[in-house]
KEKEMI-37744 format. One line per field, with one value per residue (C-alpha): residue number from 1; residue in three letters; x negated, y, z. Coordinates in nm, 2 decimals. Last residue first. Example, Ala and Ser with C-alpha at 12.3 -4.5 7.8 and 13.67 -1.06 7.14 Angstrom:
REM residues 2
nr <- (2/1) .
rest <- (ser/ala) .
c1 <- (-1.37/-1.23) .
c2 <- (-0.11/-0.45) .
c3 <- (0.71/0.78) .
***
This chain:
REM residues 435
nr <- (435/434/433/432/431/430/429/428/427/426/425/424/423/422/421/420/419/418/417/416/415/414/413/412/411/410/409/408/407/406/405/404/403/402/401/400/399/398/397/396/395/394/393/392/391/390/389/388/387/386/385/384/383/382/381/380/379/378/377/376/375/374/373/372/371/370/369/368/367/366/365/364/363/362/361/360/359/358/357/356/355/354/353/352/351/350/349/348/347/346/345/344/343/342/341/340/339/338/337/336/335/334/333/332/331/330/329/328/327/326/325/324/323/322/321/320/319/318/317/316/315/314/313/312/311/310/309/308/307/306/305/304/303/302/301/300/299/298/297/296/295/294/293/292/291/290/289/288/287/286/285/284/283/282/281/280/279/278/277/276/275/274/273/272/271/270/269/268/267/266/265/264/263/262/261/260/259/258/257/256/255/254/253/252/251/250/249/248/247/246/245/244/243/242/241/240/239/238/237/236/235/234/233/232/231/230/229/228/227/226/225/224/223/222/221/220/219/218/217/216/215/214/213/212/211/210/209/208/207/206/205/204/203/202/201/200/199/198/197/196/195/194/193/192/191/190/189/188/187/186/185/184/183/182/181/180/179/178/177/176/175/174/173/172/171/170/169/168/167/166/165/164/163/162/161/160/159/158/157/156/155/154/153/152/151/150/149/148/147/146/145/144/143/142/141/140/139/138/137/136/135/134/133/132/131/130/129/128/127/126/125/124/123/122/121/120/119/118/117/116/115/114/113/112/111/110/109/108/107/106/105/104/103/102/101/100/99/98/97/96/95/94/93/92/91/90/89/88/87/86/85/84/83/82/81/80/79/78/77/76/75/74/73/72/71/70/69/68/67/66/65/64/63/62/61/60/59/58/57/56/55/54/53/52/51/50/49/48/47/46/45/44/43/42/41/40/39/38/37/36/35/34/33/32/31/30/29/28/27/26/25/24/23/22/21/20/19/18/17/16/15/14/13/12/11/10/9/8/7/6/5/4/3/2/1) .
rest <- (val/val/arg/ala/leu/pro/pro/ser/ser/thr/asp/gly/ser/gly/ser/thr/ser/thr/pro/pro/ser/ser/ser/val/ser/ala/his/gly/ser/gly/arg/pro/val/val/arg/glu/gly/leu/ala/ala/pro/glu/gly/leu/arg/ala/arg/asp/leu/gly/leu/glu/arg/ala/ala/asp/ala/leu/val/lys/ala/ala/gln/cys/leu/glu/ala/thr/asp/his/ser/ala/met/thr/ala/leu/arg/leu/arg/ser/thr/gly/asp/ala/val/thr/pro/pro/arg/ile/ala/gln/ala/phe/val/gly/arg/glu/leu/ala/ala/gln/cys/leu/ala/thr/ala/ala/glu/ser/his/gly/val/val/leu/pro/val/ile/his/met/asn/asn/gln/lys/val/ala/phe/gly/glu/glu/ala/leu/ala/gly/arg/leu/thr/arg/ala/ala/glu/his/leu/ser/ala/val/arg/glu/pro/glu/ala/glu/leu/leu/glu/leu/ala/ala/leu/ala/gly/ala/val/ser/pro/pro/ser/pro/ala/thr/ser/phe/ile/leu/pro/arg/ala/thr/asn/ile/leu/leu/arg/val/met/glu/glu/ser/ala/cys/ala/tyr/ala/gly/tyr/ser/gly/leu/ala/lys/gly/leu/thr/gly/ile/leu/val/asp/val/lys/gly/gln/leu/arg/thr/gln/ala/val/ala/gly/arg/gly/gly/asp/gly/leu/ala/gly/thr/ala/his/ala/glu/asp/val/ile/thr/arg/ala/asp/his/ala/gln/ala/leu/glu/val/ile/arg/gly/leu/pro/ala/val/asp/gly/asp/met/ser/phe/val/ser/asp/ser/val/ile/val/arg/arg/gly/lys/gly/asn/his/glu/arg/leu/cys/arg/glu/leu/his/asp/thr/asp/leu/his/arg/tyr/val/val/val/glu/ala/arg/ser/ala/arg/cys/gly/asp/ile/ile/ser/ala/his/asn/leu/glu/asp/ser/phe/ile/thr/asp/gly/pro/gly/ala/leu/ala/gly/ile/thr/gly/leu/asn/ala/leu/tyr/gly/ser/gly/leu/leu/leu/cys/ala/glu/ser/gly/glu/phe/ala/ala/leu/arg/gln/glu/leu/glu/arg/his/ile/ser/met/thr/gly/ser/val/leu/arg/ser/ala/gly/ala/gly/val/gly/leu/arg/met/ala/ala/asp/ala/ala/ala/glu/arg/val/gln/pro/his/asp/ala/leu/gly/leu/tyr/asn/asn/ser/cys/leu/leu/leu/val/pro/glu/asp/asp/leu/leu/val/arg/pro/gly/gln/pro/gly/ser/val/thr/arg/leu/arg/arg/arg/leu/gly/leu/arg/glu/leu/glu/ala/leu/arg/glu/glu/ile/asp/ser/met) .
c1 <- (-0.54/-0.81/-1.03/-1.34/-1.46/-1.16/-1.13/-0.94/-0.77/-0.81/-0.46/-0.43/-0.18/-0.42/-0.65/-0.94/-1.32/-1.60/-1.92/-2.10/-1.99/-2.10/-1.78/-1.68/-1.35/-1.26/-0.96/-0.70/-0.53/-0.69/-0.94/-1.26/-1.59/-1.85/-2.14/-2.29/-2.66/-2.60/-2.84/-2.67/-2.32/-2.45/-2.42/-2.27/-2.37/-2.69/-2.49/-2.29/-1.96/-1.87/-1.65/-1.88/-2.18/-2.04/-1.97/-2.32/-2.47/-2.26/-2.36/-2.72/-2.70/-2.53/-2.80/-3.06/-2.86/-2.81/-3.17/-3.30/-3.09/-2.78/-2.77/-2.87/-2.56/-2.54/-2.24/-2.13/-1.85/-1.73/-1.60/-1.32/-1.45/-1.21/-0.94/-1.10/-1.18/-0.96/-0.65/-0.76/-0.96/-1.22/-1.28/-1.39/-1.72/-1.66/-1.92/-1.84/-1.84/-1.47/-1.51/-1.76/-1.50/-1.23/-1.43/-1.53/-1.16/-1.05/-1.32/-1.22/-0.85/-0.93/-1.12/-1.47/-1.72/-1.91/-2.13/-2.16/-2.44/-2.39/-2.68/-2.91/-3.28/-3.39/-3.45/-3.20/-2.92/-2.82/-2.77/-3.01/-3.05/-3.38/-3.21/-2.95/-3.23/-3.41/-3.10/-3.01/-3.36/-3.39/-3.05/-3.15/-3.47/-3.28/-3.05/-3.34/-3.50/-3.18/-3.18/-3.53/-3.37/-3.32/-3.26/-3.08/-2.88/-2.80/-2.68/-2.46/-2.31/-2.24/-2.06/-1.87/-1.75/-1.65/-1.45/-1.27/-1.19/-1.06/-0.81/-0.84/-0.60/-0.24/-0.18/0.00/-0.27/-0.56/-0.39/-0.27/-0.62/-0.54/-0.61/-0.86/-1.02/-1.07/-1.23/-1.46/-1.56/-1.65/-1.86/-2.05/-1.98/-1.96/-1.63/-1.56/-1.41/-1.22/-1.28/-1.57/-1.88/-2.10/-2.22/-1.86/-1.56/-1.71/-1.70/-1.87/-1.76/-2.01/-1.86/-2.03/-2.35/-2.65/-2.69/-2.86/-2.98/-3.31/-3.24/-3.25/-3.05/-2.77/-2.81/-2.74/-2.86/-2.97/-3.28/-3.43/-3.21/-2.99/-2.79/-2.66/-2.44/-2.46/-2.14/-1.90/-2.12/-1.84/-1.98/-1.78/-1.93/-1.82/-1.85/-2.00/-2.14/-2.51/-2.47/-2.25/-2.49/-2.78/-2.58/-2.49/-2.85/-2.97/-2.68/-2.76/-2.50/-2.62/-2.53/-2.36/-2.12/-1.79/-1.85/-2.03/-2.30/-2.29/-1.92/-1.84/-1.64/-1.72/-1.49/-1.39/-1.18/-0.95/-1.03/-1.09/-1.43/-1.33/-1.56/-1.88/-1.81/-1.72/-2.04/-2.24/-2.05/-2.13/-2.50/-2.46/-2.35/-2.33/-2.00/-1.85/-1.66/-1.30/-1.15/-0.87/-0.64/-0.53/-0.21/-0.40/-0.22/-0.38/-0.73/-0.68/-0.55/-0.86/-1.08/-0.91/-0.93/-1.31/-1.49/-1.57/-1.48/-1.68/-1.46/-1.45/-1.17/-1.02/-0.80/-0.47/-0.27/-0.48/-0.84/-1.05/-0.80/-0.65/-0.99/-1.07/-0.74/-0.72/-1.09/-1.07/-0.74/-0.89/-1.20/-0.99/-0.83/-1.03/-1.32/-1.45/-1.82/-2.02/-2.35/-2.49/-2.81/-2.63/-2.73/-2.68/-2.33/-2.26/-2.36/-2.15/-1.85/-1.89/-1.89/-1.59/-1.39/-1.49/-1.36/-1.01/-0.83/-0.48/-0.29/-0.14/-0.39/-0.57/-0.24/-0.08/-0.11/-0.48/-0.43/-0.59/-0.65/-0.93/-1.11/-1.01/-0.99/-1.32/-1.49/-1.36/-1.49/-1.83/-1.86/-1.78/-2.04/-2.30/-2.23/-2.27/-1.97/-1.90/-2.28/-2.40/-2.57/-2.36/-2.03/-1.89/-1.80/-1.81/-2.06/-1.92/-2.06/-1.77/-1.61/-1.25/-0.95/-0.81/-1.16/-1.37/-1.67/-2.04/-2.25/-2.04/-1.70/-1.55/-1.31/-1.06/-1.06/-0.72/-0.68/-0.41/-0.27/-0.30/-0.13/-0.34/-0.37/-0.15/0.13/0.12/0.14/0.44/0.61/0.56/0.72/1.01/1.07/1.08/1.32/1.55/1.58) .
c2 <- (15.19/15.45/15.42/15.63/15.98/16.05/16.00/16.27/16.13/15.77/15.71/15.34/15.42/15.29/15.57/15.52/15.51/15.56/15.37/15.45/15.24/14.87/14.75/14.46/14.44/14.49/14.38/14.57/14.69/15.03/14.94/14.92/14.91/14.63/14.71/14.48/14.42/14.06/13.93/14.13/14.00/13.64/13.43/13.39/13.64/13.46/13.14/13.27/13.08/12.89/12.64/12.34/12.55/12.63/12.26/12.16/12.43/12.32/11.96/12.05/12.25/11.95/11.71/11.93/11.94/11.57/11.49/11.72/11.57/11.72/11.65/12.00/12.12/12.36/12.58/12.69/12.94/12.91/13.25/13.49/13.85/14.02/14.08/14.08/13.77/13.56/13.73/13.65/13.34/13.10/12.80/12.50/12.33/11.95/11.77/11.44/11.54/11.59/11.81/12.03/12.09/12.15/12.41/12.58/12.59/12.74/13.01/13.09/13.12/13.34/13.59/13.69/13.41/13.49/13.20/13.25/13.07/13.03/12.85/13.16/13.06/13.27/13.25/13.48/13.37/13.46/13.12/13.00/12.63/12.70/12.96/12.69/12.45/12.71/12.81/12.45/12.37/12.69/12.62/12.26/12.38/12.63/12.36/12.14/12.42/12.45/12.07/12.12/12.26/11.90/11.90/12.23/12.14/11.79/11.94/12.18/11.90/11.70/12.00/12.06/11.70/11.73/12.05/11.88/11.57/11.78/11.98/12.36/12.54/12.59/12.94/13.23/13.38/13.31/13.45/13.74/13.86/14.08/13.92/13.65/13.91/14.16/13.89/13.81/14.18/14.19/13.87/14.02/13.88/13.56/13.48/13.13/12.92/12.60/12.28/12.04/12.03/12.26/12.43/12.50/12.45/12.54/12.91/13.22/13.57/13.79/14.07/14.39/14.35/14.47/14.16/13.96/14.20/14.04/14.06/13.68/13.65/13.86/13.67/13.33/13.10/12.84/12.74/13.08/13.28/13.18/12.88/12.71/13.01/13.25/13.16/13.22/13.49/13.75/14.07/14.30/14.63/14.91/15.27/15.57/15.73/15.69/15.34/15.23/15.38/15.19/14.87/14.91/14.98/14.66/14.46/14.53/14.27/13.96/13.84/13.51/13.66/13.48/13.42/13.74/13.66/13.90/13.97/14.32/14.52/14.87/14.98/15.33/15.42/15.72/16.09/16.14/16.13/16.02/16.23/16.15/15.78/15.78/15.95/15.69/15.41/15.56/15.57/15.21/15.08/14.70/14.70/15.05/15.16/15.09/15.31/15.15/15.35/15.12/14.92/14.61/14.38/14.56/14.53/14.17/14.09/14.25/14.06/13.73/13.81/13.82/14.15/14.27/14.64/14.66/14.77/15.08/15.06/15.38/15.41/15.60/15.28/14.98/14.87/14.63/14.36/14.36/14.32/14.03/13.85/13.86/13.78/13.48/13.36/13.35/13.18/12.91/12.79/13.00/12.93/13.22/13.28/13.46/13.64/13.59/13.45/13.27/12.92/13.00/13.14/12.84/12.59/12.77/12.78/12.41/12.31/12.53/12.37/12.03/12.10/12.17/12.50/12.40/12.44/12.79/13.06/12.84/12.75/12.41/12.04/12.01/11.74/11.41/11.26/11.32/10.98/10.81/11.13/11.24/10.91/10.95/11.31/11.21/10.91/11.12/11.38/11.11/10.93/11.25/11.30/11.67/11.72/11.77/12.10/12.32/12.15/12.46/12.25/12.36/12.14/11.79/11.54/11.34/10.99/10.99/10.89/11.24/11.35/11.06/11.21/11.27/11.52/11.44/11.48/11.15/10.93/11.03/11.40/11.52/11.83/12.08/12.29/12.65/12.88/13.18/13.15/13.46/13.27/13.00/13.26/13.42/13.08/13.03/13.37/13.30/12.95/13.11/13.38/13.11/13.04) .
c3 <- (-12.62/-12.67/-12.97/-12.92/-13.00/-13.21/-13.58/-13.77/-14.09/-14.00/-13.86/-13.75/-13.48/-13.21/-13.29/-13.53/-13.49/-13.74/-13.81/-14.13/-14.43/-14.47/-14.33/-14.11/-13.91/-13.55/-13.35/-13.15/-13.47/-13.49/-13.75/-13.54/-13.73/-13.73/-13.95/-14.22/-14.30/-14.41/-14.15/-13.87/-13.99/-13.98/-14.29/-14.63/-14.89/-14.99/-15.00/-15.30/-15.30/-15.62/-15.43/-15.51/-15.42/-15.08/-15.01/-15.12/-14.90/-14.60/-14.66/-14.68/-14.35/-14.19/-14.31/-14.15/-13.82/-13.81/-13.89/-13.62/-13.34/-13.18/-12.80/-12.70/-12.88/-13.18/-13.26/-13.61/-13.65/-14.00/-14.10/-14.16/-14.17/-14.41/-14.15/-13.81/-13.60/-13.37/-13.53/-13.79/-13.91/-13.77/-14.00/-13.80/-13.87/-13.90/-14.11/-14.29/-14.66/-14.67/-14.36/-14.55/-14.83/-14.57/-14.38/-14.71/-14.82/-14.49/-14.51/-14.86/-14.77/-14.47/-14.69/-14.59/-14.56/-14.24/-14.15/-13.77/-13.58/-13.21/-13.04/-13.04/-13.03/-13.32/-13.70/-13.88/-14.11/-14.46/-14.62/-14.89/-14.82/-14.65/-14.43/-14.32/-14.23/-14.03/-13.85/-13.77/-13.64/-13.44/-13.27/-13.20/-13.04/-12.83/-12.71/-12.63/-12.43/-12.23/-12.17/-12.03/-11.72/-11.60/-11.23/-11.22/-11.53/-11.39/-11.06/-11.25/-11.45/-11.13/-10.98/-11.31/-11.30/-10.93/-11.01/-11.31/-11.10/-10.80/-11.02/-11.03/-10.79/-10.90/-11.02/-10.86/-10.63/-10.86/-11.17/-10.96/-10.85/-10.55/-10.22/-10.32/-10.57/-10.28/-10.07/-10.36/-10.39/-10.02/-10.04/-10.33/-10.68/-10.87/-11.05/-11.16/-11.44/-11.51/-11.71/-11.76/-11.98/-11.79/-12.11/-12.21/-11.97/-11.63/-11.72/-11.58/-11.49/-11.32/-11.11/-10.98/-11.19/-11.00/-10.77/-11.04/-11.31/-11.40/-11.78/-11.81/-11.50/-11.64/-11.97/-11.82/-11.55/-11.81/-11.61/-11.65/-11.88/-12.18/-12.28/-11.97/-11.89/-12.19/-12.38/-12.08/-11.92/-11.90/-11.74/-11.53/-11.43/-11.19/-11.29/-11.10/-11.41/-11.36/-11.21/-11.49/-11.75/-11.60/-11.59/-11.96/-12.04/-11.88/-12.03/-12.39/-12.51/-12.69/-13.04/-13.12/-13.36/-13.27/-12.90/-12.81/-12.55/-12.25/-12.29/-12.18/-11.92/-11.79/-11.51/-11.39/-11.09/-11.12/-11.11/-11.48/-11.66/-12.01/-12.22/-12.03/-12.02/-12.39/-12.48/-12.28/-12.45/-12.79/-12.70/-12.56/-12.90/-12.86/-13.06/-13.07/-12.77/-12.68/-12.41/-12.22/-11.99/-11.71/-11.74/-11.61/-11.85/-12.15/-12.01/-11.92/-12.26/-12.42/-12.18/-12.26/-12.63/-12.61/-12.64/-12.99/-12.94/-12.62/-12.34/-12.12/-11.86/-11.71/-11.40/-11.35/-11.37/-11.28/-11.26/-11.04/-10.95/-11.30/-11.46/-11.22/-11.27/-11.65/-11.68/-11.45/-11.60/-11.95/-11.82/-11.67/-11.34/-11.10/-10.86/-10.64/-10.57/-10.31/-10.23/-10.59/-10.72/-11.00/-10.89/-10.52/-10.59/-10.81/-10.54/-10.28/-10.51/-10.59/-10.23/-10.15/-10.43/-10.31/-9.96/-10.10/-10.16/-10.28/-9.96/-10.00/-10.10/-10.36/-10.53/-10.47/-10.54/-10.60/-10.87/-10.96/-10.62/-10.37/-10.34/-10.67/-10.88/-10.72/-10.83/-11.18/-11.21/-11.06/-11.30/-11.60/-11.50/-11.43/-11.76/-11.97/-12.19/-12.13/-12.06/-12.42/-12.33/-12.55/-12.52/-12.69/-13.00/-13.36/-13.53/-13.47/-13.72/-13.85/-13.83/-13.95/-13.72/-13.71/-13.60/-13.47/-13.30/-13.35/-13.16/-12.85/-12.70/-12.57/-12.77/-13.04/-13.15/-13.28/-13.51/-13.42/-13.69/-13.79/-14.04/-14.13/-14.51/-14.55/-14.72/-14.46/-14.18/-14.36/-14.39/-14.02/-13.94/-14.18/-14.02/-13.68/-13.80/-13.94/-14.31) .
***
């Protein structure tokens, strides 16, 4: 057996082997998955714009007028007029001086973090930040201090303890993709100002879902202009592909000159940019889409609660059903799929050991009947597997506490929060995990 075969066999043994599923046709509430019709309950197409006729027409028209690809990086000959147009529209939408398009959210985080911190600097990162933020921190070669999830008291202690001479950056998701909770951005910005730190906020799962007209959590907390860099994506609520960084004109000039993923990647394709531009225009013209998303979230949450799942009633469109073991999450996913509902099982390393889950996501285009039926299907699937629905749900509703385990990911425990070093030694927990 080769080393590759051994690694694949080990993933299989741990219940962590993955495969690609194929969706036929456009993204929407109902799709053909591996040639079988299903209700889609795990897409980030939050506003249902990926298959909107105006978005599709705009992308097709751009392909005919401008071609399929940009042909070069932004700093060579890849910056086209349509890039500039979308950047201007996004800056106005986010209440920012300037905006810079990048190839993906992953590249945007990698490039922005690396531009603002390097050797001799310190980054303060929420323990449940997205993998793109984690990788950006690692690639920067700065010291990384990981503070407890949403715990600004812990963040404040970390800032006081790690007060070296280098630059300091606080980075956080605004809406956390796997738990659906929201960062305390107001307090984070206060601490950044008090401790001479810059802030990077990733709005990937907040744009189109929170704030006035879907402008995100930064706008919702009235922090426009107070966050140093706002990262957004074109690939979720805006239904296309790509990402952007909104910041001051000075900061954008710095990113143009130092963000390696921008410098060394081909510019976003004209069709994807045009599609995002059309989606943004629809969002601005029809802000009621955000209200429809909130209504869908409340409907699903209410139906799940009626079926006995541990979820809270609010407007958040991401609904995690934490199962525990990866095998159980996979089995629940498969049982629901056999009943016509696709809710993907999320397993390590995306989430911590022992917190595998179904990550449900509503769309503005889901209707009430679909969501109520989905809740019933999930309840029937859990019952078939002998799973206690009262113990399946959101970490907050289950009364659990996220604790770092030293592996670069977090896990759930009901014990008081502690921290570990990168070596995994728990004998003498430091103030924070430094990686």
